N, C-alpha and C positions, 0 to 999 in steps of 0.2 A: 803070751805076748808081753804082758806086764813084767813078767820075770826077766825077759831079755832086756827090756828097757832099763830096769833097775840095775841089772848087771853092768850095762854099758855106762851107766852113770857112776857107778862105784869105780870103774877103771879109768874114768876121765875121758872116755871116748865120746865123740860127737856123732849124732845121727847122720845118716847120709844127706838128709835134707839140709841140716845145719851146715854140713861140710860144703855142700853145693852153694848154699846161700852166701858163704864167705867168699865165694869166687865170683868174679864179674863175668858177664857173658863172654868177654874176650878171653878171660882166663879159662872159661870152660872149653874154649876152642883155641887154647894157646898153642903157639908154634913150638914144637919140641926143640930143646937146646941142641947144640952141636954134639955134646956128649951122648945125649939120648939118641940123636940121629946116627951117631957112630955105632952105638950099641945095637941100634935097630939094624944097621947095615951089616954089622958083624954076625948077627944072628942068622942062622941058616934060613933061607927063604924058599918056601915052596909056594909058588904063585897060586897053584890050584888049591892048596890047603888054605892059603890066606884068603882066597876068594870065597871059599866055602864058609870060613869063619865070618866074613863080612856078610854073606848072604843069610847067615843064621841069626843076624841081628833083627830084632823085631821092627816092624814097619813104623811103629809109632815114633821110634828114635829118629827116623828120617823126615818126620813131619815138620813143616815150617812153623806150626803153632807151638808156642812155648808151653811146656807142661812140666809138672813136678815129677822128676824121674824117681826121686827117693820114695815119694808117696806111691808112685806106680809100682815100684818093686816091693814095697812093704805090703801093698794090697794083694800082691800075688802069693805072699807067703801062705802056706797051708795052716790050718788050725793047730795041728800037731807038729811042732818043730823037731827037726832032726839035725843035730850039729854037723854030722858028716855030709848030709845032703846040702846043708847051707854052705859048707866050705867048698863043696864041689861046684855049686852054683856060682860062688864068689870067684873061683878060679876061671870058670867059663866067662864071666863078665870081664875079668882081667885080660883074658886072651882076646876077647872081642875088642877091648879098648886098645890093646897093643896093636892089633891088626889095623884098626882105624888110624891110629897115630902114625904107623909106618906108611900107610897109604897117603896120608896128608903130607908127610915129610917128602915122599917121593914127588909128589906134585909140586911142592915148593921148590925143590931143587930143579925140577924140569923148567920152571918159569923164571928162575933167577937171572939169566942173561937179559931178558927183556926188561926186568926191573932195573938193572944197572944202566941200560941204555936210556931209559926214561928219566932216570935220575940225572944223567949228564945233560939232557935237554932242559931240565928245570934250572940247572946251574947256569947254562948259557942265557936263558931268559932273564935271569936275575942280573946278569952283566949288562944286557941291553937296556934294561930299565934304569939302571944307574946312569948310563950315557944320555938317555932321554931327559933325565932330570937336570943334567948339566946344560943341555941345549936350551931348555925352557928358562932356566935361570938367566942365561945370556940374552934371550929374546926380551925378557921383561926389562932388563937393564937398558937395552937399546930403545925400547918403546918409551921409557921414561925420559930418555934424552930427546926423542922426537917431540914429545909433548911440551917439554920446556922450550923447544925451538920456535913454536908458533905463539904469537902475541895475542892477547885478548882483543886488541883494536882491529886487527885484520879480520878475525872471525865475526866481530860486531858489524863490520861494514857489509859483509856478505849477508848477514841476517837481515839488515835494514833494506838491502836491495830486494831481497825475496819478499819482505813484507810489503814493499811498495808495489810490486807487481800484483800481489794478491789483492791489495786494496783497489788498484785500478780496475781489475776484473770485477770486483765486488760493486764498484760504483756503476759500471756499465749494466750489471745485472739489476741493480736497484732502480736505475732509470727505466729499464724494460718492465720491471714489476709495477712501477708507478703508472706506466702507459696501460698495462693490462688492467689495473684497477679502475682506470678512467673509461675503459670501453663500455662499461655498464650503461652509461648515459647514452652513448652513441647507439647501442643496440636497441634501447627503448625508443629512440627517435626513429630508427629504421623500421621498427615494428609498427609504429603509428603511421608511417608512410606506406605500410604494406609492402615494403621492400624485403620480402622474405628471403630471396636468394642472397642479397647483400648481407643481411643479418646472419644468415647461416655461415656464409663464407668468412665473415669477420669472427664469428664465434669459434669456428673450426681452427682458424689461424691462431686465435688466442689460446685455445686448448693445446695446440702444438707447441707454442712458445712456453706455455706453463709447464708442459712435460719436461722441457729443458732445465727448468729451475725447480724441479720437484723436490730437490734436497733442502730447500728453504722451508721452514715451518709455516711461514705466511702463505706460501704458494699452495699448500695443500687445501687451505680454506678457500683460496681464490679458485682453485680447480673445481672444488665442489660447487662454488657459486656459478661458475661457467656451465657446469653440467645441468644445474637447475634452470639456468637461462635457456640452454638448448632445449630442455624438455618443455619449457614455457613456449618457446618458438614453435615446437612441434604441435603443442595444443592449439595455439592460434592458427597454425597452418591447417590443422584438421577442421577448425571452425570455418576458415576461408574455403576449404575444399567443399564443405557441406553447402555453402552458399551457391555454388555452381549448379546444384541440383534443381533449383527453381528458376534462376535467372543466369543463364550462361553468358559469360563475358570472355572474349578471346584473350585480351591482355591479362585479365585477372587469372584465368586458368593457366596461361603460359607461365606466369610468375610462380604459381603454386607448383606446377609440374617441375620447373627448373629447381625449385627449392627441394623437392623430394629427391630429385636426381643427385643434388649435392649431398644430401643425407644418405644416399645409397639405398633408399627405401621406395623405389618405383613400384615394386610389386605390392608392398604394404599399402601404398597410396591407393592402388587400384582396388584392393580388398576393402579399404575404408570407404572409397567412393561408392561402391555397390551397397555397402551397409547404409551409407547416407541416403542413397536413392530409395532404398526400401523404407527407411525411416521417414523420408520426405513424403512418400506416397501415403503412408499411414497418417502422419501429422496433418497433411494437407486435407485429405478427405474428412478426417475427424473434425478439424476446425471449421470446414465449410458446413458440414451437417450440423455441428454444434451451434454455429451461428444462427442457422435457420430455426433450429429447435428452440433456442432461447428466445429468438425474436417472436416466434409464434406463441410460446408459453407466456410471454409478456411479463415475466418476473425474473429476478436475479437469483433464482434457485440454483445452487451449485451442485445439486444431485446429478445433473446431466453430465457434468465434467468428469464424474467418477464412473460413468457408464461405459460399457464396452461399445465399440463402434456398431456392432450388429444390433444391439439393443437400442442404441441411439437412433438408428434408421427407422425403427418402428414408431417413433414419435413425430415423424414428418407429417404435416397435414396435407390433404389433397391440394389445397390452394398453393402451397409453397413447393409442391413436389417437382413441378417442371422447372421453375427457376433454380431450385437447389440442384437438380440433376444437371442442368446446363452449367451452373457454376462449378459443379463437381468435375464435369468433363473438361471444362476450360482449365481448371487447375491441374488436372492430370495431363492434359495436353502440354502444359508448360513444362511439366517434369519430363515427359517423353521427348519433347523437343530439345530440352537441355541434354538429355542422353544422346539423342541423334547428333546434336552439334558436338558433343564430346567425342563421339566416334569419328566425326568428320575431322576434328582437330588432330586426332591421333593418326588418321590416314594421311593427311597432308604433312604432318610432322615426320612420319616414317619415310615419305617420299623424299623430303629434303635431306634427311640424315643418311639416306642410302648412298654410300660412297664405296669405291674399291677398297678392299681389305689391305691395310698396310702390314708391315712386317714387325716382328719382335714383340715387345711388351704392348705396343699400341694394338696389335692384332688381338692379343688376349683380352684387352679392354673392349675392343669392338665386338668380340664374340660374346662378352658378358652383356653388352648393350643389346645385341641381337636376341639373346635369351630373354631379356626384359621385354623387348618389343613383342616377341612371340607370345609371352605370357599375357601381356596387356591385351593383345589382339584377341586371343582365345577367351580371356575373361570378359571382354566387352561383348563378343559375339554370344557367349553363353548368357550374359546378363540380359540380352534383348528379350529372350523367352521368359526369363525369370521375372523381369520387371513387368512385362505384359501380363503374365499370370497374376502378379500381385494386383495390377490394375483391374483385371477381369474379376477377381475375387471381391475386391472392394465394391465395384459397381454391381456385381451380382447381389451382394448383401443389401445394397441400397434398393435394387429392383424388387427383390423378394420381401423387403421389409414393409412394403405397403400393399394393401389390397386394391388393385386398380380396376376391379370389376365394375365399379360405379362411376368411373371416369367418363367424361363426355368423349364422343368419338374423336373430335378434332384434337383434344388434349392427348388422347392415347396415340393418335397418329404422330403427334409431336414427339412423344416419348420414343416411339419406334424410329422416328426420324433421327433423333439424337443417338440412340443406340446403334442404328444402322451406320451413321457417320463414324461412331466410335469403332465399330468393327472394321470399317474401311481404314481408319487410322492404324488399327492393329495389323491389318494385312500388309500395309505399307511399312509398318514399323519392324515386323519380324516375320512376315509371311504366314502369320497364324490365321486359321479359319475361325478363331474365337468360339470354340465349342462351348466353353463355359457360359459366355454371354448368350449364345444362340439357345442353349438349353434353358437358361433362366427366362429369357424373353419369350421363348416358346411356351413355357409353363404359364407365364402371366397372360400371354396372348390367348391361349386356349381358355383359361379361366375368364378373361375379360370377354372374349368373343362369345362364350357360352351364355354369359349373363346379358351381353349386349344383344345377341340374337334373340334371346327370350324376351327382352324388353321390346325389341323391334317387332316381334310377332304380335305381342300384346298391343303395341301401338298400331300395327297394321289392322288388327281386329277392331280397334277403336276407330280408326279411319274408315274402315269398311262399314261399321255399324252406324257411323254418322255421315257417310258419303251420300250426297243427294244425286249422284250420277249425272252431274252436269258437266258441260265441256270446260276444259282448261284451255283458254285461247292461246294456242302457239302458232308460230309462223308455219307456212306451208313447207318451208325447207328445213323444218326442225329435225335435228339429229342429236343423238345422245352424246356425240363427241363435243357438242357445244356446251354441255354441262360441266361445272367445275369438277365433279367427281370423276369424269372420264378424261380430263386433260392429260393424265399421266400416260394414257395409251398413245398419245400423239408424239411422245418424246422418246427418242432412241437413247436410252440411258442404261447404265449398269444398275442392277438391282440394289447395289450398295448405296447408290445416290439417294438421298432422302427426298420424300415427296414435296417438302416445302421449297425445294430448289428445282422442281420439274420445269417450270416455265422459265427457261433460261434462254438467253440469246446465243447466237453463234459464237460470240466472244467468250461468254462464260462457259460454253461447252468446250471451247478450246482450252480454257483454264482448267476444266475438270480433268483433262488428259494429263495435266502436269501433276506431279506428286504433291500431296497436301503439305509435306515437309518442305518442298521447294517453294510452294505458293505462299506459305505462311512462315518462312524461315526467319525473316527480319521483324515482321509485325503482323497483327491480325490474329484471328483465331477461327478455326473451322466450325466452332460451336456458337458463333454469334448468331442470334435469332434474326432471320430475315422474313418478317411477317408481311413486309410491304408487297411481296409478290402476290399474295392472295388478296390484299386490299386493292391492288391495281386491276386485278382480273374482273371482268364483268361478263354477264351472260346476256345474250341478245336473242332470246328464243320466243318471247311473247309476241303475239299479233297485236297490231294497233286496232283496237275495237272501239274507237270513239272516245278513248280516255282523254281527259283534258290535256295531258301532255305526256311525253315519253317518261318524264320523271315520275309522274303519278302512276303510270303503268308499271314501271319498275318497282316502285315502292310497294304496290299491291302484291306483285309477284314475290318480291324479296321478303315481305312480311310472312308470306306462306313459307318461303324457303327457310328463313331464320327459325321459324317455329318447328320445322320438321324434326329438329334434334332436341326439342324440349317437350317431352310428353305431357308434363303437367300443364303447360300453357295450352297445348292442343286440346287436352281433355277438357279444360275449363271452357274453351271456345265452343267445343261441340256440345257440351252439357248445356251451355246457355242457349244454343240454337234449339236444342230439343225442348227446352222449357219455354221457348218463345222469347226469352230475354236475351236476344243476341247482342253481342258487343257492336259498337259503332263500326269498327273495322270490318267485321263480317257483313254487316248490312250494306255498307257502301260497296263492298266487293260484289255481292249478289246483285245489287241494283244496277251496277255498271254493266254486269254481264247481261242481265235480262233486257236492258234498254236497247242493246245493239246486236241482238242475235241474228236479225235479218241481214244486217251488214256483214256479219261474220259468214253467213251462208253464201252471200253473193261474192264476197271478195276472197274468201279462203276456201274455195271449193275442194282443194286438194290437201288441206291441212290435216294432219293426223288427228284421229279421234282418241282423246285420252282425258283422264280426270286428274285431279290433284293427287288422288291416291296412287294412280298409275305412275305419275311423275315421282312420287315419293318412293315407290318400289324401285323404279329405275335408279334413283339416287342411291338407295340402299345397296343395290347391286354394284354400283360404281364404288361405293365405300368398301364393300366387301372385297372387290377386286383389287383395290388399292392395298388392302391388308394382305391379300394373297401375294401381290407383287413384291412386298417387302419381306413377308414371312413364308417362303416356299414350303417349310416343313408342315405348316397347318393348312396347305392349299386344299387338301381333300375335305377337311372339316368345313372350310369356308364354302367350297362349292356345294357341299351337301346342304348347307344352310341357305345358299342362294336358291337351290332347287326347292327348298321348303317355302321360300317367299312366293315363288311362282305357283307352287302347288296350292298354297292357301288362297291366293288370289283367284285361281281357277275354280277351286272348290266353292269359294264365296259367291262368285258369279253364277255358278251352277245352282247353288242353294237358293240364292235370291230370286233368280229369274227362270231357271230351267227345270226345277224339280216338280214333277206332276205325276199323279198316279194313273193318268189316262194314257200314258205312253204305250203300255203293253197292250191295252185294248184297241189302240188305233191301228196296230198292225202295219205301221209305216216304217218300222226299223229306224226310229229317230236317234237312238243311242247305239253306236257301234260297240262291238264286243271289246275293242281296244279302249274306247272311252270309258266303258263301264268298269273295266279292269282298273284303269287309272284312278277313277273316282273311288272305287273300293279300297285301293291301296292307300290313297290319301286319307280316307276316313279311318282306316285301321292304324296307320302309322303316325298321323299328325293331329287328328281331331280327338279331343277329349269329350266323348259322348256323355260321360257321367257328370260333368260340370254343367248343371242346369240351374239357371236362375240364381237365387241367393245361395244355393248350396256350394257354389264354386268359391264363394268367399268364406263360408263357414268351415268347410273342410279343406285344409291346405292340400296342395298337390302331393300325392304319394310318390314313392320312388318310381313307380311305373308310369305315372301320369305327368311327372314334372316336365318332361320334354314335349308334352302335347299342349294344344291350344283349344279352348272351347270353340264350338261352332259359332260363327258370327250370325247376327240377326239383322235383317233389313231395317233401315231407318224408318221411323214412323212418318217422316216427311215425304217418303217415296210412296206414291199411290199407284197401284197397279190394277185397280178395279174400275177406273173411269173409262167408259167407252169413248168419250170425247177425245182422249189422248191416245186412243188405240191401246188402252190398257198398259200405259207406261211405255209405249214403244220408244220414245225418245231416250228414256233411261235405259231401256234394254239395249238399244243400239250403242249408246255410249259405253255401257258396261261390257257388252260382248266385243265390240270393235276395239275397245281399249285393251282387252285381253289379247285379241289377235295382234294388235300393235306391239304389246309387250312380248308376245311370242316371236314376232319378227325381230325385235331387238335382241332377244336371246339367241336367235339364229345367227345374227350378225356377230355375236360375241363368241360363238362356238369355237372358232379357230383359236382365239386368244385364250379361252379357258382350257382348251386342249393342251396348249403349250405349258400351262401352269400345272396341269394335272400329273400326278405321279403315274408312271407307266402301268403299274399294277392296278390302278383305280380307274383307268380310262374306260373300261366297259361300263362302269356306272354312269359316266357322263354320256356315252353313246346311247345307253338305254333311256336315260332321262330325256334326251332329245327325241328319240324315236317313239317312246311310249307316252310322253307327257306334253312336251312343247308342240309337237306336230298335231296333237289332238285339239288344240285351242279352237281352231276354225270349225271343228265338228260340233262345238256347243251351239253354233248358230241354229242348227235344226231343232233341237228341243226347246230352245228359248223362244224363237220366233214362231214355233208351232202353236204355242199358247195364245199368241196374238191372233194368228190365223184362225184358230179354233173359236175364238170369242168375237172376232171382228165381224163375222157374217153369221146371220141367224139361220143355221142349217136346219134346226128343228121346225121353224116356220115353213121352210121349203118342203120338208117331209109331210107336214100337215096339208099343205096346198096340193102336193102330188097325190096324197091319199084321196083328195076330193075329185080328182080327174077320172073320167070314165074312159077305160081303155078297150072295152069290148065293142067298139063301134064297127059299123058295117060299110063305111065309106071312107075314102081317102080325104084327109083334112089338108087344107092349104094354109091354115093359120095355126101358129104354135100356141101353146098353152100360156096362161098368165103367169104361172110360177117362174117361167123363164125370164120374163120381164122383171119380176120382183127380184130374182137372183141377180140379174144384170145390174139392177138398180142398187142392190147391196154392194156389188163390186165397184160401181161408180162412186158410191159413197165412201167405200174403202180407199179408192184411189185418191179421192179428194182429201180425206183425212191424212192419207200418206203424204200428200203434197203439203198439208199444213204442218205436219211434223217436220218435214224436210226443210222448212223455212227456219226452224229452230236448230235442228241437228242435221248435218249432212248425212244422207243415207247412201252408203256406197252401193255400187251395182251388185256385188255378191249378196248383200243384205236384201236389196229389193228383189232380186231373183228368188232368194229363199222364201221371202214372204209370199210372193205371187205363186211360187210353186206349191207352198203349203195350202194356200187358199184354194187354188185350182184343184189340187189333189183331193182336198176335203170336199169341195163342191162335187167333183166327179164321183167320189165314193158315196156322197149323199144321194146323187142321182141314181147310182146303181142300187143303193139301199131302198130308195123310193120305188124303183122299178121292181125290186124284189118283194115289195109289200103288196103288189098288185095281185088280186085274187083271180080276176078273169081278164084275158087279153086276147084280142083278135089279131089277124095279120095287119089289118088297118091300124090297130092300136100300136103295133110294133113300128109301123111306118111313122105314126105320129111321134113316137119316142125318138126316132131318128131325126125327124124334122125339128123337134124341140132341141135336141143336142146340137144339131148343125147350126140352128139359130144362135144358141148359146156360144158356140165356138166362133162364129163369125163376129158377133159383137165383142166377145172377149179379146179377140186378136187386135181390136182397135184400142183396147185399154192397156195392153201390155206388149212389150217387145220380146217376152220370153218365148223362145222357140227351141224345140217343139213343145206344144202344149202338154204338160205332164198328165199321165193317166188317160190320155185321149183314147188309146186302144183299149184300156180297161173298160170304158163305157161301151164303145162300139162293139167290142167282142161279145159283151154280155147281151146287147140288144140282138145281135145277129145270131146268137146261139139259139134263139127261139125257132129258127128255121131248120135246125139240124135234125137229121134222121136219128133213129134209135141207136144205131152203131156209132155214128159220129158223136152223138150226145155222150155215150159212154166213154169214148176216147177223150172228149172235151173235159169231162169230169175228172179224169185221171191226170190230164195235162195242166189244168188250170187250178192250182192249189191256192191262188191268191184270193179267190172268192170264198166267202164264208159258207158253212154248211147250210145255213138258212137260205142264202142266195141261190145255191145250187139246187136245193130241194124245191124252192119256189119255181125255179125254171122248169123243173120236171113236171110239177103239178099244173102249171099254167098250160103246158103243152099237151096235157091229157085231153083226149077227145078230138084234138085236131089231127095230129099225125103220130101220136104215141098212145098205145092202148094200156089197159090196167096192168097187164102182165109185164110189159116193158117198163112201166112206171115202178113196179115193185123191184124189178131187177136193178134199175138205175138208183133207186133209193137205197138198196142194199149196198151198191158200189160206193155211194156217198158215205154210208155208215161205216164201211170198211176203211175209208180214208180217215174218218174222224176218230176211229177207235184208238190208234196209236197215240193220238194227242191226249186222250183221256187217261 
């Protein structure tokens, strides 16, 4: 390779690369000259051969990318060079070049006519351009002439005229801008006058005018200022809207609504209004409660202001509870009344604005107003429930924030009164049943009533243990309806009407029919306390028993009445009486009663027999029923407690005067199975038998015993062992008949209690009346039996009968002395009965029971005496009949009781002496009322007369068979 290059250098030849480098790219592809073209055309042409030559050219030569052809060909040279091969390859390249050149020349010749034609068009364009240059030159010359033709004076005149017009327009704009800047003062004045619609109208007009001159730089600042003013107006408008939540004023609210309408924010205003009402409820109740809490705390401690409302309610003292609750409800009433009046305003406003729909653009505006009205109406209706729910939750927090279990009864009734009236407001406000309030007041009521009833039972025990069982002098026409506590039963009223408004006139009843919102629309408040009703009411139930005046009589009675709700005072009163250091009030009361008891007996023969304790129980029943009347959900709990009052009173009377171990041995069936079941039930369910003496105070009530009450003990002042007073007959009569009177009052209340009782619990009430109330009169038998058993000396009669000789042989015409002694005992009993009746009226049923017991005991004593006889003849039996007939004859003059009790019991026993063996056996089987001893004695006495020993053995065996099952 090196050799070839050196050879080429010596010959002055250039390398292919150098040769190509000397040529420009155009030259590389230069167009062949005419001679060359001619040579090419002259050469014989074989198109196929020519095409083959062109096809044999390497592809790289046809590439668009520039490349070094010389380098390419040199690189293709083989390592071993052969001159002949090189010359052949050179010739091949020349042929290829010649073929390509010929092909290019043919193509040029083919396109030459088109080239000529295009060249002619270029020549024509050059000619046209020269003509255009001439026209432009002429135009410029003419324009110069026209410019010289106009003078500077005429153009200046036109310019000045235009400037004048612009300045006139500017002056007008400046005057408008000056007016806009002065509207600030007027807007402030209108806001002070609360003319919100006028202020908004003016502000909107100013904004519209300002937008016309927004191209002035000073106007952009004024526009911003007007926008701030408009926002300030909206803020003041919002404050004005909030004021309507507590004190609604028609004119004020009308202006506010018109202002919002001008702003196009009617719906926004309604949303804001509801938010303000919610805030007003919260702020109002918080401020009311905070005021009372700070007042009671007595210092300026600010910790209360940071408390939550619920926590604040727990700091209310019992003394301020009711005034605070009343003020709370008054304030909430004002808020709800404002909302009610707001709804009224919108209803009336909608009626006035309801007009036929016009056409066009006005129709579209009317449709928009209709949408606004519809939105406002729905929002207001929905807000009713929401606002009442907020009110309920606030009052609920207040109710449950204080433990009312130790409130006085009248105070608690006032609370129920206020809440009941609030629920009535809620029902009229949005038709709500106030479930939240009902549930909270029910919880408090059950808690209060449980504690109240427990205290009343303890108080009743204290009453009973200190009761001297003397008459409470009431008029003969006394009726429980005359007592304050039962006044509510005489009023036909809705349960929602509060007890403090029960005694209303026909006029006020008519007012109750009117909605509270109509009644107090303009002035007044349904939560104003009307205590004067109770102060004006008086009770006229006491009998005039020689008191110095009616006022003194009432004062004595009212002293008792007022004390009935103050256990501490009552306890002190009774404790003093027990120790003998009785207060002056109690002494004068007892003295006045004892002085005129005979007058009471003469003048008030039909007056009910009852004691202070009885009256207290009746009053308690009335109070319990008042609570039931207001709180139907706890009616069953209250009625159950009412039944316990009666149960305890009945059990106390039985325990004090009727319990005796001799009942069973008497065989008189003094206590019926129903009464025994009732007494056992009371003892198991109500009486705490473990609380004995001091132990009751040492050991607190356990979970099982906390609902029970210790058994009462008879007052030491009541003496039941004095024969001169017929063993406390007066006290027994007062106690027993007061219980019967109490049972009669319960009977009269049954229908009323039945209406209050839930349907599922009515069987309890029916059972209470059939098993307990109806058994009250049955206590007469065991209680008066004790008097009858002790009033007459039956043992002395047995001893005297034992000394009588009955085996006589002749008929006697004179009765025995024991009969006269027995009759004398009865006469003495009758006299003492009369003495007692001068102090206490003895009703006919009581008198009959006493005589029945005495006569039955006397007759059974006679039979027992006859059964003690060892020997008796027929004449002796005749003497027995004579004695009994004498006893009956004299006895019938002492008592009006017919028929004489157990008359047949004695006569049958005497006549059985004459029975034969067979008849005697039948007699023994049929007459189980006689004791085994009496039957056996009958058989033994008859032995030898008409019954032999064998028959006696048979009859005694029959008696033993009868007695065996009993053993």
